[in-house]
Chimera marker file (.cmm) of the C-alpha trace (Angstrom):
<marker_set name="trace">
<marker id="1" x="0.000" y="0.000" z="0.000" r="1" g="1" b="0" radius="0.5"/>
<marker id="2" x="3.016" y="2.259" z="0.175" r="1" g="1" b="0" radius="0.5"/>
<marker id="3" x="3.823" y="4.501" z="-2.794" r="1" g="1" b="0" radius="0.5"/>
<marker id="4" x="7.002" y="3.426" z="-4.582" r="1" g="1" b="0" radius="0.5"/>
<marker id="5" x="10.030" y="5.703" z="-4.374" r="1" g="1" b="0" radius="0.5"/>
<marker id="6" x="11.046" y="7.815" z="-7.342" r="1" g="1" b="0" radius="0.5"/>
<marker id="7" x="13.130" y="6.044" z="-9.988" r="1" g="1" b="0" radius="0.5"/>
<marker id="8" x="16.252" y="7.750" z="-8.582" r="1" g="1" b="0" radius="0.5"/>
<marker id="9" x="16.994" y="9.662" z="-5.382" r="1" g="1" b="0" radius="0.5"/>
<marker id="10" x="19.932" y="10.874" z="-3.283" r="1" g="1" b="0" radius="0.5"/>
<marker id="11" x="20.424" y="10.764" z="0.494" r="1" g="1" b="0" radius="0.5"/>
<marker id="12" x="22.883" y="13.214" z="2.079" r="1" g="1" b="0" radius="0.5"/>
<marker id="13" x="23.424" y="13.516" z="5.819" r="1" g="1" b="0" radius="0.5"/>
<marker id="14" x="25.946" y="12.959" z="8.598" r="1" g="1" b="0" radius="0.5"/>
<marker id="15" x="26.535" y="9.536" z="10.155" r="1" g="1" b="0" radius="0.5"/>
<marker id="16" x="28.086" y="8.540" z="13.451" r="1" g="1" b="0" radius="0.5"/>
<marker id="17" x="28.640" y="5.193" z="15.189" r="1" g="1" b="0" radius="0.5"/>
<marker id="18" x="26.736" y="4.824" z="18.473" r="1" g="1" b="0" radius="0.5"/>
<marker id="19" x="29.007" y="2.056" z="19.762" r="1" g="1" b="0" radius="0.5"/>
<marker id="20" x="32.398" y="0.970" z="18.568" r="1" g="1" b="0" radius="0.5"/>
<marker id="21" x="33.319" y="-2.505" z="17.440" r="1" g="1" b="0" radius="0.5"/>
<marker id="22" x="31.561" y="-5.814" z="17.312" r="1" g="1" b="0" radius="0.5"/>
<marker id="23" x="28.185" y="-6.838" z="16.012" r="1" g="1" b="0" radius="0.5"/>
<marker id="24" x="26.392" y="-4.454" z="18.364" r="1" g="1" b="0" radius="0.5"/>
<marker id="25" x="27.897" y="-1.424" z="16.625" r="1" g="1" b="0" radius="0.5"/>
<marker id="26" x="25.220" y="0.718" z="15.004" r="1" g="1" b="0" radius="0.5"/>
<marker id="27" x="25.398" y="3.870" z="12.932" r="1" g="1" b="0" radius="0.5"/>
<marker id="28" x="22.875" y="6.687" z="13.169" r="1" g="1" b="0" radius="0.5"/>
<marker id="29" x="22.137" y="10.009" z="11.513" r="1" g="1" b="0" radius="0.5"/>
<marker id="30" x="23.289" y="13.073" z="13.473" r="1" g="1" b="0" radius="0.5"/>
<marker id="31" x="22.736" y="16.804" z="13.024" r="1" g="1" b="0" radius="0.5"/>
<marker id="32" x="26.223" y="17.791" z="14.208" r="1" g="1" b="0" radius="0.5"/>
<marker id="33" x="29.491" y="15.902" z="14.274" r="1" g="1" b="0" radius="0.5"/>
<marker id="34" x="29.766" y="12.598" z="12.493" r="1" g="1" b="0" radius="0.5"/>
<marker id="35" x="30.936" y="12.245" z="8.904" r="1" g="1" b="0" radius="0.5"/>
<marker id="36" x="29.268" y="13.494" z="5.739" r="1" g="1" b="0" radius="0.5"/>
<marker id="37" x="27.626" y="10.667" z="3.812" r="1" g="1" b="0" radius="0.5"/>
<marker id="38" x="25.993" y="10.592" z="0.390" r="1" g="1" b="0" radius="0.5"/>
<marker id="39" x="24.411" y="7.714" z="-1.526" r="1" g="1" b="0" radius="0.5"/>
<marker id="40" x="22.678" y="7.762" z="-4.910" r="1" g="1" b="0" radius="0.5"/>
<marker id="41" x="19.901" y="5.208" z="-5.420" r="1" g="1" b="0" radius="0.5"/>
<marker id="42" x="18.134" y="3.813" z="-8.476" r="1" g="1" b="0" radius="0.5"/>
<marker id="43" x="15.240" y="1.352" z="-8.606" r="1" g="1" b="0" radius="0.5"/>
<marker id="44" x="16.289" y="-1.573" z="-10.803" r="1" g="1" b="0" radius="0.5"/>
<marker id="45" x="13.043" y="-3.519" z="-10.495" r="1" g="1" b="0" radius="0.5"/>
<marker id="46" x="9.775" y="-3.294" z="-8.588" r="1" g="1" b="0" radius="0.5"/>
<marker id="47" x="9.127" y="-6.778" z="-7.180" r="1" g="1" b="0" radius="0.5"/>
<marker id="48" x="5.901" y="-8.196" z="-5.766" r="1" g="1" b="0" radius="0.5"/>
<marker id="49" x="7.375" y="-8.090" z="-2.234" r="1" g="1" b="0" radius="0.5"/>
<marker id="50" x="9.908" y="-5.275" z="-2.380" r="1" g="1" b="0" radius="0.5"/>
<marker id="51" x="12.346" y="-3.385" z="-4.548" r="1" g="1" b="0" radius="0.5"/>
<marker id="52" x="15.649" y="-4.257" z="-6.165" r="1" g="1" b="0" radius="0.5"/>
<marker id="53" x="17.707" y="-1.124" z="-5.667" r="1" g="1" b="0" radius="0.5"/>
<marker id="54" x="21.121" y="-0.118" z="-6.988" r="1" g="1" b="0" radius="0.5"/>
<marker id="55" x="23.073" y="1.998" z="-4.502" r="1" g="1" b="0" radius="0.5"/>
<marker id="56" x="26.070" y="4.093" z="-5.521" r="1" g="1" b="0" radius="0.5"/>
<marker id="57" x="27.846" y="5.487" z="-2.471" r="1" g="1" b="0" radius="0.5"/>
<marker id="58" x="29.637" y="8.773" z="-3.098" r="1" g="1" b="0" radius="0.5"/>
<marker id="59" x="31.312" y="8.538" z="0.305" r="1" g="1" b="0" radius="0.5"/>
<marker id="60" x="32.348" y="5.341" z="2.049" r="1" g="1" b="0" radius="0.5"/>
<marker id="61" x="31.024" y="5.388" z="5.604" r="1" g="1" b="0" radius="0.5"/>
<marker id="62" x="30.438" y="2.296" z="7.728" r="1" g="1" b="0" radius="0.5"/>
<marker id="63" x="26.908" y="0.904" z="7.170" r="1" g="1" b="0" radius="0.5"/>
<marker id="64" x="26.144" y="3.912" z="4.944" r="1" g="1" b="0" radius="0.5"/>
<marker id="65" x="23.890" y="2.149" z="2.416" r="1" g="1" b="0" radius="0.5"/>
<marker id="66" x="22.143" y="0.181" z="5.161" r="1" g="1" b="0" radius="0.5"/>
<marker id="67" x="21.392" y="3.312" z="7.210" r="1" g="1" b="0" radius="0.5"/>
<marker id="68" x="20.359" y="5.424" z="4.214" r="1" g="1" b="0" radius="0.5"/>
<marker id="69" x="17.778" y="2.838" z="3.145" r="1" g="1" b="0" radius="0.5"/>
<marker id="70" x="16.570" y="2.122" z="6.690" r="1" g="1" b="0" radius="0.5"/>
<marker id="71" x="15.906" y="5.790" z="7.510" r="1" g="1" b="0" radius="0.5"/>
<marker id="72" x="13.784" y="5.980" z="4.363" r="1" g="1" b="0" radius="0.5"/>
<marker id="73" x="11.673" y="3.084" z="5.633" r="1" g="1" b="0" radius="0.5"/>
<marker id="74" x="13.223" y="0.540" z="3.254" r="1" g="1" b="0" radius="0.5"/>
<marker id="75" x="15.706" y="-1.601" z="5.200" r="1" g="1" b="0" radius="0.5"/>
<marker id="76" x="17.673" y="-4.141" z="3.182" r="1" g="1" b="0" radius="0.5"/>
<marker id="77" x="16.195" y="-7.619" z="3.064" r="1" g="1" b="0" radius="0.5"/>
<marker id="78" x="17.772" y="-9.673" z="5.849" r="1" g="1" b="0" radius="0.5"/>
<marker id="79" x="19.133" y="-6.627" z="7.698" r="1" g="1" b="0" radius="0.5"/>
<marker id="80" x="17.496" y="-7.156" z="11.075" r="1" g="1" b="0" radius="0.5"/>
<marker id="81" x="20.131" y="-4.882" z="12.659" r="1" g="1" b="0" radius="0.5"/>
<marker id="82" x="18.536" y="-1.918" z="10.847" r="1" g="1" b="0" radius="0.5"/>
<marker id="83" x="14.889" y="-2.917" z="11.046" r="1" g="1" b="0" radius="0.5"/>
<marker id="84" x="14.135" y="-5.502" z="8.361" r="1" g="1" b="0" radius="0.5"/>
<marker id="85" x="11.656" y="-8.129" z="9.525" r="1" g="1" b="0" radius="0.5"/>
<marker id="86" x="12.755" y="-11.766" z="9.406" r="1" g="1" b="0" radius="0.5"/>
<marker id="87" x="12.275" y="-13.281" z="5.957" r="1" g="1" b="0" radius="0.5"/>
<marker id="88" x="12.993" y="-16.859" z="4.900" r="1" g="1" b="0" radius="0.5"/>
<marker id="89" x="14.178" y="-15.530" z="1.513" r="1" g="1" b="0" radius="0.5"/>
<marker id="90" x="17.125" y="-13.814" z="3.225" r="1" g="1" b="0" radius="0.5"/>
<marker id="91" x="19.833" y="-16.060" z="4.689" r="1" g="1" b="0" radius="0.5"/>
<marker id="92" x="21.924" y="-12.889" z="5.226" r="1" g="1" b="0" radius="0.5"/>
<marker id="93" x="21.863" y="-9.147" z="4.570" r="1" g="1" b="0" radius="0.5"/>
<marker id="94" x="21.076" y="-9.068" z="0.856" r="1" g="1" b="0" radius="0.5"/>
<marker id="95" x="23.634" y="-6.430" z="-0.058" r="1" g="1" b="0" radius="0.5"/>
<marker id="96" x="26.133" y="-7.178" z="-2.821" r="1" g="1" b="0" radius="0.5"/>
<marker id="97" x="28.980" y="-5.099" z="-4.265" r="1" g="1" b="0" radius="0.5"/>
<marker id="98" x="28.625" y="-5.866" z="-7.962" r="1" g="1" b="0" radius="0.5"/>
<marker id="99" x="31.251" y="-3.328" z="-8.978" r="1" g="1" b="0" radius="0.5"/>
<marker id="100" x="34.062" y="-1.528" z="-7.177" r="1" g="1" b="0" radius="0.5"/>
<marker id="101" x="36.097" y="1.263" z="-8.722" r="1" g="1" b="0" radius="0.5"/>
<marker id="102" x="39.252" y="2.427" z="-7.028" r="1" g="1" b="0" radius="0.5"/>
<marker id="103" x="42.645" y="3.856" z="-7.792" r="1" g="1" b="0" radius="0.5"/>
<marker id="104" x="45.558" y="1.415" z="-7.811" r="1" g="1" b="0" radius="0.5"/>
<marker id="105" x="47.661" y="2.233" z="-4.716" r="1" g="1" b="0" radius="0.5"/>
<marker id="106" x="50.917" y="2.565" z="-6.691" r="1" g="1" b="0" radius="0.5"/>
<marker id="107" x="50.096" y="3.485" z="-10.294" r="1" g="1" b="0" radius="0.5"/>
<marker id="108" x="46.923" y="5.450" z="-9.378" r="1" g="1" b="0" radius="0.5"/>
<marker id="109" x="45.329" y="3.870" z="-12.477" r="1" g="1" b="0" radius="0.5"/>
<marker id="110" x="41.581" y="3.373" z="-12.119" r="1" g="1" b="0" radius="0.5"/>
<marker id="111" x="40.690" y="-0.261" z="-11.465" r="1" g="1" b="0" radius="0.5"/>
<marker id="112" x="37.215" y="-1.721" z="-11.937" r="1" g="1" b="0" radius="0.5"/>
<marker id="113" x="36.412" y="-5.009" z="-10.233" r="1" g="1" b="0" radius="0.5"/>
<marker id="114" x="33.116" y="-6.738" z="-11.036" r="1" g="1" b="0" radius="0.5"/>
<marker id="115" x="31.407" y="-9.599" z="-9.236" r="1" g="1" b="0" radius="0.5"/>
<marker id="116" x="28.297" y="-11.462" z="-10.444" r="1" g="1" b="0" radius="0.5"/>
<marker id="117" x="25.290" y="-11.848" z="-8.182" r="1" g="1" b="0" radius="0.5"/>
<marker id="118" x="25.776" y="-14.868" z="-5.891" r="1" g="1" b="0" radius="0.5"/>
<marker id="119" x="23.295" y="-17.786" z="-5.930" r="1" g="1" b="0" radius="0.5"/>
<marker id="120" x="21.627" y="-16.852" z="-2.614" r="1" g="1" b="0" radius="0.5"/>
<marker id="121" x="21.009" y="-13.296" z="-3.874" r="1" g="1" b="0" radius="0.5"/>
<marker id="122" x="19.511" y="-14.606" z="-7.129" r="1" g="1" b="0" radius="0.5"/>
<marker id="123" x="17.312" y="-17.024" z="-5.152" r="1" g="1" b="0" radius="0.5"/>
<marker id="124" x="16.091" y="-14.179" z="-2.900" r="1" g="1" b="0" radius="0.5"/>
<marker id="125" x="15.250" y="-12.067" z="-5.956" r="1" g="1" b="0" radius="0.5"/>
<marker id="126" x="13.304" y="-14.937" z="-7.492" r="1" g="1" b="0" radius="0.5"/>
<marker id="127" x="11.318" y="-15.530" z="-4.289" r="1" g="1" b="0" radius="0.5"/>
<marker id="128" x="10.366" y="-11.836" z="-4.146" r="1" g="1" b="0" radius="0.5"/>
<marker id="129" x="9.112" y="-11.691" z="-7.741" r="1" g="1" b="0" radius="0.5"/>
<link id1="1" id2="2" r="1" g="1" b="0" radius="0.2"/>
<link id1="2" id2="3" r="1" g="1" b="0" radius="0.2"/>
<link id1="3" id2="4" r="1" g="1" b="0" radius="0.2"/>
<link id1="4" id2="5" r="1" g="1" b="0" radius="0.2"/>
<link id1="5" id2="6" r="1" g="1" b="0" radius="0.2"/>
<link id1="6" id2="7" r="1" g="1" b="0" radius="0.2"/>
<link id1="7" id2="8" r="1" g="1" b="0" radius="0.2"/>
<link id1="8" id2="9" r="1" g="1" b="0" radius="0.2"/>
<link id1="9" id2="10" r="1" g="1" b="0" radius="0.2"/>
<link id1="10" id2="11" r="1" g="1" b="0" radius="0.2"/>
<link id1="11" id2="12" r="1" g="1" b="0" radius="0.2"/>
<link id1="12" id2="13" r="1" g="1" b="0" radius="0.2"/>
<link id1="13" id2="14" r="1" g="1" b="0" radius="0.2"/>
<link id1="14" id2="15" r="1" g="1" b="0" radius="0.2"/>
<link id1="15" id2="16" r="1" g="1" b="0" radius="0.2"/>
<link id1="16" id2="17" r="1" g="1" b="0" radius="0.2"/>
<link id1="17" id2="18" r="1" g="1" b="0" radius="0.2"/>
<link id1="18" id2="19" r="1" g="1" b="0" radius="0.2"/>
<link id1="19" id2="20" r="1" g="1" b="0" radius="0.2"/>
<link id1="20" id2="21" r="1" g="1" b="0" radius="0.2"/>
<link id1="21" id2="22" r="1" g="1" b="0" radius="0.2"/>
<link id1="22" id2="23" r="1" g="1" b="0" radius="0.2"/>
<link id1="23" id2="24" r="1" g="1" b="0" radius="0.2"/>
<link id1="24" id2="25" r="1" g="1" b="0" radius="0.2"/>
<link id1="25" id2="26" r="1" g="1" b="0" radius="0.2"/>
<link id1="26" id2="27" r="1" g="1" b="0" radius="0.2"/>
<link id1="27" id2="28" r="1" g="1" b="0" radius="0.2"/>
<link id1="28" id2="29" r="1" g="1" b="0" radius="0.2"/>
<link id1="29" id2="30" r="1" g="1" b="0" radius="0.2"/>
<link id1="30" id2="31" r="1" g="1" b="0" radius="0.2"/>
<link id1="31" id2="32" r="1" g="1" b="0" radius="0.2"/>
<link id1="32" id2="33" r="1" g="1" b="0" radius="0.2"/>
<link id1="33" id2="34" r="1" g="1" b="0" radius="0.2"/>
<link id1="34" id2="35" r="1" g="1" b="0" radius="0.2"/>
<link id1="35" id2="36" r="1" g="1" b="0" radius="0.2"/>
<link id1="36" id2="37" r="1" g="1" b="0" radius="0.2"/>
<link id1="37" id2="38" r="1" g="1" b="0" radius="0.2"/>
<link id1="38" id2="39" r="1" g="1" b="0" radius="0.2"/>
<link id1="39" id2="40" r="1" g="1" b="0" radius="0.2"/>
<link id1="40" id2="41" r="1" g="1" b="0" radius="0.2"/>
<link id1="41" id2="42" r="1" g="1" b="0" radius="0.2"/>
<link id1="42" id2="43" r="1" g="1" b="0" radius="0.2"/>
<link id1="43" id2="44" r="1" g="1" b="0" radius="0.2"/>
<link id1="44" id2="45" r="1" g="1" b="0" radius="0.2"/>
<link id1="45" id2="46" r="1" g="1" b="0" radius="0.2"/>
<link id1="46" id2="47" r="1" g="1" b="0" radius="0.2"/>
<link id1="47" id2="48" r="1" g="1" b="0" radius="0.2"/>
<link id1="48" id2="49" r="1" g="1" b="0" radius="0.2"/>
<link id1="49" id2="50" r="1" g="1" b="0" radius="0.2"/>
<link id1="50" id2="51" r="1" g="1" b="0" radius="0.2"/>
<link id1="51" id2="52" r="1" g="1" b="0" radius="0.2"/>
<link id1="52" id2="53" r="1" g="1" b="0" radius="0.2"/>
<link id1="53" id2="54" r="1" g="1" b="0" radius="0.2"/>
<link id1="54" id2="55" r="1" g="1" b="0" radius="0.2"/>
<link id1="55" id2="56" r="1" g="1" b="0" radius="0.2"/>
<link id1="56" id2="57" r="1" g="1" b="0" radius="0.2"/>
<link id1="57" id2="58" r="1" g="1" b="0" radius="0.2"/>
<link id1="58" id2="59" r="1" g="1" b="0" radius="0.2"/>
<link id1="59" id2="60" r="1" g="1" b="0" radius="0.2"/>
<link id1="60" id2="61" r="1" g="1" b="0" radius="0.2"/>
<link id1="61" id2="62" r="1" g="1" b="0" radius="0.2"/>
<link id1="62" id2="63" r="1" g="1" b="0" radius="0.2"/>
<link id1="63" id2="64" r="1" g="1" b="0" radius="0.2"/>
<link id1="64" id2="65" r="1" g="1" b="0" radius="0.2"/>
<link id1="65" id2="66" r="1" g="1" b="0" radius="0.2"/>
<link id1="66" id2="67" r="1" g="1" b="0" radius="0.2"/>
<link id1="67" id2="68" r="1" g="1" b="0" radius="0.2"/>
<link id1="68" id2="69" r="1" g="1" b="0" radius="0.2"/>
<link id1="69" id2="70" r="1" g="1" b="0" radius="0.2"/>
<link id1="70" id2="71" r="1" g="1" b="0" radius="0.2"/>
<link id1="71" id2="72" r="1" g="1" b="0" radius="0.2"/>
<link id1="72" id2="73" r="1" g="1" b="0" radius="0.2"/>
<link id1="73" id2="74" r="1" g="1" b="0" radius="0.2"/>
<link id1="74" id2="75" r="1" g="1" b="0" radius="0.2"/>
<link id1="75" id2="76" r="1" g="1" b="0" radius="0.2"/>
<link id1="76" id2="77" r="1" g="1" b="0" radius="0.2"/>
<link id1="77" id2="78" r="1" g="1" b="0" radius="0.2"/>
<link id1="78" id2="79" r="1" g="1" b="0" radius="0.2"/>
<link id1="79" id2="80" r="1" g="1" b="0" radius="0.2"/>
<link id1="80" id2="81" r="1" g="1" b="0" radius="0.2"/>
<link id1="81" id2="82" r="1" g="1" b="0" radius="0.2"/>
<link id1="82" id2="83" r="1" g="1" b="0" radius="0.2"/>
<link id1="83" id2="84" r="1" g="1" b="0" radius="0.2"/>
<link id1="84" id2="85" r="1" g="1" b="0" radius="0.2"/>
<link id1="85" id2="86" r="1" g="1" b="0" radius="0.2"/>
<link id1="86" id2="87" r="1" g="1" b="0" radius="0.2"/>
<link id1="87" id2="88" r="1" g="1" b="0" radius="0.2"/>
<link id1="88" id2="89" r="1" g="1" b="0" radius="0.2"/>
<link id1="89" id2="90" r="1" g="1" b="0" radius="0.2"/>
<link id1="90" id2="91" r="1" g="1" b="0" radius="0.2"/>
<link id1="91" id2="92" r="1" g="1" b="0" radius="0.2"/>
<link id1="92" id2="93" r="1" g="1" b="0" radius="0.2"/>
<link id1="93" id2="94" r="1" g="1" b="0" radius="0.2"/>
<link id1="94" id2="95" r="1" g="1" b="0" radius="0.2"/>
<link id1="95" id2="96" r="1" g="1" b="0" radius="0.2"/>
<link id1="96" id2="97" r="1" g="1" b="0" radius="0.2"/>
<link id1="97" id2="98" r="1" g="1" b="0" radius="0.2"/>
<link id1="98" id2="99" r="1" g="1" b="0" radius="0.2"/>
<link id1="99" id2="100" r="1" g="1" b="0" radius="0.2"/>
<link id1="100" id2="101" r="1" g="1" b="0" radius="0.2"/>
<link id1="101" id2="102" r="1" g="1" b="0" radius="0.2"/>
<link id1="102" id2="103" r="1" g="1" b="0" radius="0.2"/>
<link id1="103" id2="104" r="1" g="1" b="0" radius="0.2"/>
<link id1="104" id2="105" r="1" g="1" b="0" radius="0.2"/>
<link id1="105" id2="106" r="1" g="1" b="0" radius="0.2"/>
<link id1="106" id2="107" r="1" g="1" b="0" radius="0.2"/>
<link id1="107" id2="108" r="1" g="1" b="0" radius="0.2"/>
<link id1="108" id2="109" r="1" g="1" b="0" radius="0.2"/>
<link id1="109" id2="110" r="1" g="1" b="0" radius="0.2"/>
<link id1="110" id2="111" r="1" g="1" b="0" radius="0.2"/>
<link id1="111" id2="112" r="1" g="1" b="0" radius="0.2"/>
<link id1="112" id2="113" r="1" g="1" b="0" radius="0.2"/>
<link id1="113" id2="114" r="1" g="1" b="0" radius="0.2"/>
<link id1="114" id2="115" r="1" g="1" b="0" radius="0.2"/>
<link id1="115" id2="116" r="1" g="1" b="0" radius="0.2"/>
<link id1="116" id2="117" r="1" g="1" b="0" radius="0.2"/>
<link id1="117" id2="118" r="1" g="1" b="0" radius="0.2"/>
<link id1="118" id2="119" r="1" g="1" b="0" radius="0.2"/>
<link id1="119" id2="120" r="1" g="1" b="0" radius="0.2"/>
<link id1="120" id2="121" r="1" g="1" b="0" radius="0.2"/>
<link id1="121" id2="122" r="1" g="1" b="0" radius="0.2"/>
<link id1="122" id2="123" r="1" g="1" b="0" radius="0.2"/>
<link id1="123" id2="124" r="1" g="1" b="0" radius="0.2"/>
<link id1="124" id2="125" r="1" g="1" b="0" radius="0.2"/>
<link id1="125" id2="126" r="1" g="1" b="0" radius="0.2"/>
<link id1="126" id2="127" r="1" g="1" b="0" radius="0.2"/>
<link id1="127" id2="128" r="1" g="1" b="0" radius="0.2"/>
<link id1="128" id2="129" r="1" g="1" b="0" radius="0.2"/>
</marker_set>
């Protein structure tokens, strides 16, 4: 019953860890302090039970994508730490880095590393369709 998000959107704010280290560590949005964070989002596919979203972080903060989706009311499938309900389709947090671009540490040449979607991610997508 919820209206779908726009095809693309951007989240900009400041993030700060509430605890340090371990699985209990959580990141939250703060008005002052913290680190600037920006993520660009694009809906890849509207599924019967959710959305397949592409996230392109501009900055690289801890849990950035997870927090930016959770504060918008769309936690990542399997991400119970940030509010997703339990779902048998999600054996883990269904977040996958399909492409990383970074500068080589010595030559400074731009490297692009690609990784296909793993079987459990593909199975989760299929169960949500």
